[in-house]
N, C-alpha and C positions, 0 to 999 in steps of 0.2 A: 558127576565128580563131587566129592564131599568137600565142604568148606571146613578148614581147620577151626578149632574152638576159639582160639585167640582172635583169628580173623573175623569170625562171626560176631564176637563181642564188639570189636571195633566198628564193624558195620552197623550194629545196633546203636552204638554210641553216636556214630555219624548221622544215622537216621533220626535219632532223638534230637540231635543238635540242629539238623535241617528243619525238622518240624517246629522246634522251638524258635528258630530264626524266622520261620514263616509266620509264626503266631505272635511275634513281638508286637506289642501295642504301638500305635502310631503316636509319637510325641508331638507337642506343639513346637513350631519353629518361631513364628513371630506373632501368632494370634493372641498371646498373653503378654505381649510387650507393649509398654506405653510409649507413644511416639509424640514428637513435636508436631506443630502445624506451621507451614510456611504460607504467608499471605502475600500475593503479588498484585501490584497495580496493573492496569490494563495494558501498560507498555512493557510488562514483564519485569519491572523493577521490584525488588524485594521491599515489602512494607514492614514485615515483622516475622521473626522466627520465635515461636514460643518454646518453653521448656516442657519436657514430659512430666508426668506425675511424680517421677523420682528425681526431678530437677536436672535432667540431662538434655543437652541439645542432641536430639536423636530423631532424624527426619527419615521416615520410610521413603525409600527410593527404589522403584523397580529396576531390574537389571538392564532393561532396554533403555533406561534413562541415564545410564552411567557411561562415561567415555570409554570406548573400546580400548584406547591406549592405556587408560588406567587399569582396566581389567587385565589386560595382557601383562602390564608391568607388575601387578600384584601377584599373578600366577607365576611369573618368572622369578620373583623374589621369594615368594612364600612356598609355592607348591607346584612346580612345573609339570608334575605327573598327575595333577588333580583329576583330570578326566579319564585316567586309566586305572587308578587303584580303587579298592572297595571301601575306602574310608580310612584305612590305615595303610602305610607303606612298609611292608615287612622288611625290605632291604634297609630302609632308613632306620627302622627300630633296632635291627640287629647291629648295624654300624654304631648307632648311638649307645646301645648297651655295652658294646665292646669298648668303645673309647672312654666311656664314663666309669664303668665298674670293673673291667678287666685290665685294660691298659692304664687306667686311671690318669688319662690325659685330660684335656679341657672338656667340660661338659658341652655336648652338642645336642641340639634338639632334633626330634624326629616327628614332630607334630605336623599333620596334614591340615589343610584348611578346615576339613570336617572336624578334626580333633580340636582345633582352636575354637571353632564354633561351639563344640560341646563344652569346652572349658568355660567359655564366656556365658553360655546359656545356663549351665547348671552350677556355676561357681565352684568348679572342681580344682582341688590342689593337686596338680599333675606332677609335683616334685617328689611325691612319695610313690612307692611301688603300687600301693593300694589305689591311690588316686589315678595313677597311669592306667591301671587295669580297668577302672571304672570309666575312664575317658575313652578307652578303646571300645568297650562294650556299648557305651552310649553312641559312639560314632557309627558303629555297625548298625545300631537301631535306626539312626537317622538315615543312613544310606539305604536301608531296607525300604523306607517309605517315601523318600523324596528324590527328585531328579538332581543331577549335578548343578543345573542352573538354579534350582530352588535353594540348594545348599549354599552356593556361592552368593546368591542374592542375600540370604539371611546373614551370612558372615559379613558382607560388606555393609550391612545395616547395623551391625552390633560391634564391629571392631573399634577399639579405642584409638582416639586420635589426639589425646592430650587434654588434661583438665576434665571438664564435664562434657566433652564433645565425643560423641559416639556415632559411627556410621559415616560413610563418605558423603551422604547428602548434606548433613550438617557441617562436616569438615570443610567441604568446598565452599559453602556459603560463608562460614565463619572466618576462614583464612584468606580466601581469594575473592569473596563476593561474587561467586559464580555458581551456576547450577553444575552438577557433576558431569553433565554431558558437554560442557563447554570448557573443560580444563585443557590447558596447553600441555605439551609433552613434559617439560621440566616440572611443571606443577604436579602432573600425574605421577611422575617418577618420585618426586619428593614425598607425596602423600602415601605412596605404595609402601615406603619403608617404615612409616610411623608406627603401625600396630606392634612391631617387634619391641619397640622401646619408646612409648608415647611421651615420656618426660623429656628425654634427651634428643629425640629425632623429629619432634613436631616442627612445623615451618618457622616458628618463632625462634628456633635455635639455628643460627647460621652455620654452625659447625656440624654438618651432617655428612660424614664421609661415606655413609652407607649408600647415599643416592649416587655418588660417583661410581661405586662398585656396580650398582644396579644399571647405571647408564652404560657402563662398559659391556655388560651382558646384553643390554638392549641393542646396541649398535652392531653386535655380532649377528643379531637376528634382522636388524634393519640398518644396514650400512648407509642407506640414503639419509639417515639422521645424524651422521657423524659430524656434519658442519654445525650442529647445535651444541657441541661440547662447550664452546665458549660461554654459553648462557649459564652454565653451572657456576661460573666464577663471578657473575654479575649479581648485585644485590636484588633480591626479590621484593616486590611490594606485598607485604603480608599484613593482615589485620588480626585483631583479637575479638573474642566474643563481645567485649565492651563496645566495639565499633558496629555491631549489628544494628540496623535501623529499627526505630520504634515509631512508625508513622501511622497516622489515622488510628490511634489506639482505641477510641470509643467504637469506631466502626468494626475493627477486628475483634474487639471484645464481644460485640453483638453477634458476629458470625460464629465465634467460638461457642457461644451459648446455644446456638442453633445447630451447629455441625461438629460432632465429636469424632468424626472419622479422621484417623491419622493420615493426612495427605497434604498435598499442596492445594491451595485455594486461589483460584484466579478471580480477582474482584473487578469491579467496574470503576474503581477509583482512578481518576486522572491525576497522576502524581504532580504534574506541573500546577494544575488548578488547586489541588489539596495544599501544596506548599505555599502557593500564592495567597490563598484565602486564610490559611493558618497565620501567616505573617501579618495580613491585614487586620485580623482579630487582635493579635498581640500588640501591634502598633496602636490600634484604636484604644484598647484598654489602658495601655501605658499613658497615652495622651489624655485620657478622661479620668484618670485615677483621682484627680483633685475633686471631681464631681461625685466620687463614691461608686463609679462604674468599675466593677472588678471582673465581671463575667459575661460571657456571650456564647451563643451557640449558632451554628450556621449549617445550612444544608443546600447543596446545589444538585439538581436533578435534570438530566437531559430528558425532556418530556417526550421526545420523538421515539426513544427506545426504552424509556423509564429506567435508565441506569443512573445510580447515584455516583456522580463524578467527584464530589467532595463532601466531607462530613466532619464538622468540628463540634464535638460534644460539649466542650467547655474551653475557656481561654487558656487553661493550663492543667493538663491531666494530673500533674504531680503536686499541685498546690492544695494542701489540706484545708486552708482557711476558706476556700470557696467550694469545698467538696468537689474538687476537680475531676474525680473519677466518675461522678454522676454523668450520665449521657443526657444532655439537654434536649436531644432530638426525639427521645422516647418518653420524656417526663410529661405527665399531664399538667397543663397550665391553662389559665384563662386566655382565650384567643383575642379578647378585646373586640375590636370592630373588624377583624379580618374575615369574619363570616358574612358581613353585610353584602358583599358582591353576590352571594348565593341567594339572598332574599330578592335582589334585583333580577338575578338570572331566572328565578322561578316566576317572578312577576312578569318578566318579558315573555316567558314560555306560556304562561296562562292568560296572556292578553290583557293584563292589568295596566301596563304602561308600554310606552316606547321611549327611546333615550331622551327625548325632549319633552316628555309629558310634564305638565305643571303639578308640582307637589307643594304642600303647605308646610313651612317650618314655623309653626305658630302654637301658642298654648292650646292644649287639648286634654281631654279626660278619657280614660278607659276604665270605667268603674271607679274604684278608689285610687287608681294609679294615674298620676299626672306626669307624663314623660318629660324629661329635660335633656338638653344637650350638654356636651362635655364642658362648653364654655359658659353654661348657665344663661345663654342668650337665645334669641330667636331672630331669624333673618328674613322671614316672610316667604313669599312665593319664589320658587326656584325650579329649575329643570331637574328631572330625575338624574341626569348626568352630574350636575353640580351637587345635588343632595348626596350622591354616592361618594364622589371624590372629596367632598368636604366633610364626609362622615357625620352627617346630621342624624341624630337619634330619632327625632320625632317623625320625619318622613319614613325612615326605615321601619319603625314600629307600626306606622299606619299601613305600609305595604304588607308587612308580615300578617297583619290582621285581615287583609283582603285575600290572602292565599287560600286556595282550596287544596285538594289532595294532589301532590303532597305539600304540606306546609314545611317550614324549615326543620322542625323536629323530625318529621317523617323522612324528609330528604336525608338528613344526617344518619338516621337509623338505617335506612335502606342502603346508604352508601357504605356502611360498615364501621362507623365511628363507635368505638367500644367504650363501655363504662357510662353510658347515658343513664340518668335517673328517670323516674316517671315524668311524663310530659307535664303533668299538673304542677310539679314542684318548681318548674322553671318560670312559667308565665311569660311575661314580656322580657324577662331578663335574658332569655336565650339569644335575643337579637343583639344584646349588648355584651355578649361574651360570658353569659352565666354558666354555660356548660364548659367542661374542661376537655381539651383536645391535645394530642401530641403534635409536635412540629411535623412529624411524618404524615399524620392525618391531614394537616393543613396543606402540606405540599401536594399530597395526592389529590385534594380537591381542586387546587389550582392547575395541576397537570390535566385534570379532566376538562377544565375550561380551555386550556391551551390546545388540547387534542380535539377541540370542537365537540365537546360533550361525550366523547368516547371514554369508556372506563371499564375495568374488569367488573366493577360493581354497577348496580342500577343507578343511573344518574338522573333520569327524568328531564334532562335538559337537551334540547335539540342543538344541532350545530349552529343554527342561526342565533338562538338565544345565547349560546356560549360565546359566539363571536361578538355580539352586541354588548355583552357584559364587559369583555376585554376592551372593546372599542371605547366604552364609557370610562374604564379605568385608565385608558391611554391619555385622557384629558387631565390627569392628576398633576397639577403643577404646584402643589402646596409646599413642596420642598424646593426653595429657591436656590438653585445651584446649577452651574454650568456642567452638565453631565458629560457632554461629549467633546471630543477633540477631532481635528481633521475636517475634511470637507463635508458639506451638508448632505451630499448624496450618500455618504457612508454612515450617516447617523442611523441608529437602530432604536425604535421606540421602546419605551418601558411601560408596561401595563401593571400598575402596582397599587397596593393598599397598605395602610398602616393600622395599627391597633394599640390601644393602651388599656390595660386591665384596671379594675377598680382599685383605688388606693395606690396607684402607681407601683404595682408589683411586677408587671410584665410590659415590655415595650416590643412591638413587632413591626416588621416591614417584610412584605412578601409580594412577589410579582413575577412577571414573565418578560424575558428579553432574549432575543435570538432563539436558540433551541432550548433555553434553560428556564426552569423555575427556581428562583432563589428565595430563601427564607432566612430571616435574621431575627434572633431573640436576644434581648438584653434584660437581665434581672438577677436575682439571687435564688439559689436552689432552696434556701430556707424560707422563701416566701416573704422576706422583709421588703418593705417599700422604700422608694427613693424618688423624690420629685423630678430627678433627671431621667427617670424611666418613662419617656414619652415617645410613642412610636414615630410621630411626624418629625421628631428632632433627633434624638440619639440613635434610634434604630435606623431611621432613614439615612443618617450620615454614614453609618457603617455599610448599609445596603448599597449606597452609591459609590462608596470607596471601593467595594468589591467589584461592582459593575465596571468601573473605570479600569481596574486592574485586569479583569477578565478581557475587556475590550482590547487592551494592549497585547494580550497573550494569544487571543483567538480571533479568527475572522468571523464576524457575525453578520447575519442577515435576518430580516424580520420574517418570522414564520406564521404570525397570527393572521396577517392579511394576505397570505399566500392562498391561491385558489379561491379568492373571494367571489369570482364569477360563478362558482359552482353553488353558491348559497342562494336560497330563495328569499332574497331581500331586495328592496327597492329604495332609492333615494328620492324623497319628496320634499317640496317646499312647504315650510310651516311658518307660523308666527313665532318669532324668537322669544317673546316674553310670555307667551301662553302655551306654546307647544301645539297649538291648534293647526289642523290641516286646512281649516277655513281661514284664509288670509285677507278677506274682503276689506276690512277696515284696519288691518294691522299696519303700524307705521314702520316696523322693522321685520325683515324676513330672513330666514336662514334655511338650511337643509338638514334633514336627518334621515336615518335608516328606518324603514318599516318592514315588518314581516307580513306579507299579504295574507289576509284571512285570519290573522292572529292579533296584530297590533291594534289597539283601540283607535277608532276614528270618531271623535266627538269634539264638540265645541265647548270651551269654557265660558263663552258668551261674555267675555270681559269688555271687548270693544263693540259698542253699539251706536248706531246712527239714530238720533232722536230729534224731534221737532223742538225748536227754540223760538219763543216769541221775540219778535224784533224789538219791541219797545221795552219789555221788562227783563229780558234775558232768562225768563223762567221757561219751564217745559210746557209746551203746548200739547193739546190733545187732538185737535182736528186740523188736518193739512189745510193751509191757506197760503197760497203763493205770495199774496200781497203783504201778509202780516207775520209770517214766520218762515223759518228756513231750517235745513238739516245740519247738524254737527255731530261729530263722533266724540263720545265721552267714554271714560273707563269706569266700569262697574265692578270694582273690587269688593270682595266680601268684607264685612265689618272687622273681623279679626286681623286680616291682612292690611286693611287700611289703617288700623291702629298702629301696626308695626311700622308702616311707612311714615306715619305722622311722628312717631317717636324718633325715627331716624332722620327727620327733617326733610323727607322726600315728598315733594308736592305732586299730587296726582290730579288729573283733570276729571274731577268727579261731577256727576250730573247735578244741575240745579233743581230746586223744588218745583212742583207742578203749579200751574196757574190755579187760582181759587176755584174757577168754574169747572176745572177738570174733575170728573167723577172719580171717586175712590176705586170704583170697579175697574175703570180704564187703567188706572195706575197699577192695580193688582195684576192685571193681565200682562202688563209690560215687563214686570220684574220677576225676581226669584223669591220663592217662599223661604222663610227662615228655617234653619236646621238646628235642632236642639242638640247641644253638645253634652249638657249635664242637666239632669241625670241621663245615663246612657240607656237607650231603648232596649227593652227585654232583659235588663240587668237585675239581679237580685242583690239587695243591700241588707246587711245585718246590723242590728243595733242591740244594745244591752239596756234593759229596763231597770237593772239593779243599781247602777251607778249614775252619777250626774254628768256624765260626759256629754260634750256638745253633739247633738244629733242633727244639726243643721246641714243642709246641702245647698250648694250654689245652683241656681237656675241660670243657665247660660245658653245663648244661641248665637249662631252666625247669621247675619242678615245681608241683604243687598245694600249697596252703598248709599241708597237714597233714604234709608230708614233711620228715623230718629228715636221712636218710642216702641217698646214691646209691652204687650199686655199678657199677663200670665194667669192661667186657670188650672186648678187642681180638682179633678173629678167634677168639672163643670162649674166649680165655685171660683169666682174671681178673687185673687189674693194680692194683686198689686201690679205695678208697672216698673220698668227699668228702661234706661236708654240703651242704645245698641252697643256701647262699650263697657257697660258695667253689669254686675250680676244682681240678682234678687235672691235673698236667703229664704229657705223654707225648712221647717222642722219635720224630719222624717217620722212617720207614724206607721205601725204595723198594718199590713194589708196590701191589696192590689190597688194601684193608683194610675190614673190617666193624666198626663201632664200636657197641656195645650198652650200654645203661644200664638198671638196674633200681632202682626206689625201694624204700623200706622197707615199702611196702604191696603189693609184688609187681607193680606196673605197670611196663611196659617199653617201650622204643623202640629203633630201629636206624637208622643212617645208613651210607652207603658212600662211600669216597673213593679217589682214586688219587694216589699220591706218585711223582713223576718225579725223576730225578737228572740233574744236569749234571756230566759228567766234567771 
């Protein structure tokens, strides 16, 4: 059978159209659209809704996260045949054309949801014939490549809901503070009508008759909801975009910089704690304004799951005078003495000390460096625990010098602290806060201790050393304040440390309590100093203000001493004043923890039983039951004895020997002198061009029974000094051997190199 010519032409046209339709390129729906981000606290409360790049509140929301009632209401109001037409509804178009252009009655629309999406997506003016045709063609193109659900999802994410609010995700949050899958029926019906007339029909306008019409259509489909008609006449609780929360801004800013994906972000922020701590900071700054304290940063981390539960980057995000939008938790600052616990942790790990080891807080020299304490004073002998909690510089520098691999620098480097300079540039200043760290890095270090040495990074600290470090910090009572309320059995220990940077630029307090590591910083972002920026005062006060507040909000229990029986540690009796495990002659004893096979077991030999002549009270050499007896005396070294004397503390020092006692015997009984200056194996540099003073002090620490020291340079006698004073010697280029002999015949030697610069 032959096909008529006209019919054949139409078939060709239809075939061409079909091929053309099949080859229509796939357009973007949402891939090129800028969206907002919604940040939620761990309890699902909204923290912040950002605007898109074009300053819209437009939050991408998958169709499955939108209330089914809202979807049904939207289809009922906008396009009830949406799932049945190919993108355009021919019957609606014909009826609209007839009413508008033939009968010239009121204008009625014929747009499907697909056509509305096309108009929004391509900014088409659909009021003109040309625009309407383009809208139809684009709608067919979209329908060719996307499913109905994909098209509906795109429309509901782009539809206008008043002002700069687009999409149901942003609209439900802005108007009702709800996620779109939690909308009530009346709220869903109200929002379903808005895209037709966003200015007049948005929820802020109480005169929305369209929702009554839509509700009437709804109850025809759902008669079981007829009893909710009365809710239409009740006033709704409606919010504006100005009411959107803006909480934890520094934290959300940081997340935004790391995550540009348009989506909702579930954070670990505990909104109750965030609000509580933020208020504590504001109250503190307000109360301390008279002292010039204007800014603070705080971080609270649950070390058990490593979740940040609260983060305050500054005391006021919007205050320009303090550069409030700077995030103090990520800024590099001098940590002051907050790193000292890790010197002690490494010393515990490497067997240099145990918690009660005797350390000297006395004048000392490390080459050209003479370390001092924050208070410019020395306190003499003290336990390692006291030296740590009192933040004494001299003992910390001494311990740092005794560390092997890793030392403090290597430990920080391996741990992942960023921005460290070359090791040689720090010298001993690293111990005192010479390197800059962020609050986040400091918090991570303390979390490692709280987690008994465990960390994502290499820590080099065992669970025993980590525990003992916190155990020592738990003795910190430098901040005199009643921390706790309630019954004693409910008290939770605080293991904490403070720090103050050079020139009073930064004040720190950081520590562990319950399941948390809390860190507080007080200072100025421009680095300006203030005498009020002292860690043990201002930072400690805010630190404990926050702990008190958290304690009222959360049930806390100590996590540090939990599972202590699993640790390889033993409690042993020691001499309280020397830290010795040998307590034979010690008048006062106490207990401390030891790590078997690691903690040092040695005697300071301070308390000694010696022979005393009954007649003269002098030291005897030969035991004689009739003429002498034994007594216990204290043999403190000369440097410590000097500090005791300056403090007016009397010590039972040994008397001198009887004249007939041989010097050799006296030498055997005591300790040989230790040369402090010049330092053994040290290289000293002098200039020969100028007339600067090239003298160096010859100084040694002696046993308590020594009165005179004799000094020799390269076997040449140069003079004598008493045990408390120094002898001066002019440095000369070359290799030199320095020898000292005390008046009991005990000697010691050190070697140095002196270089000259022409």
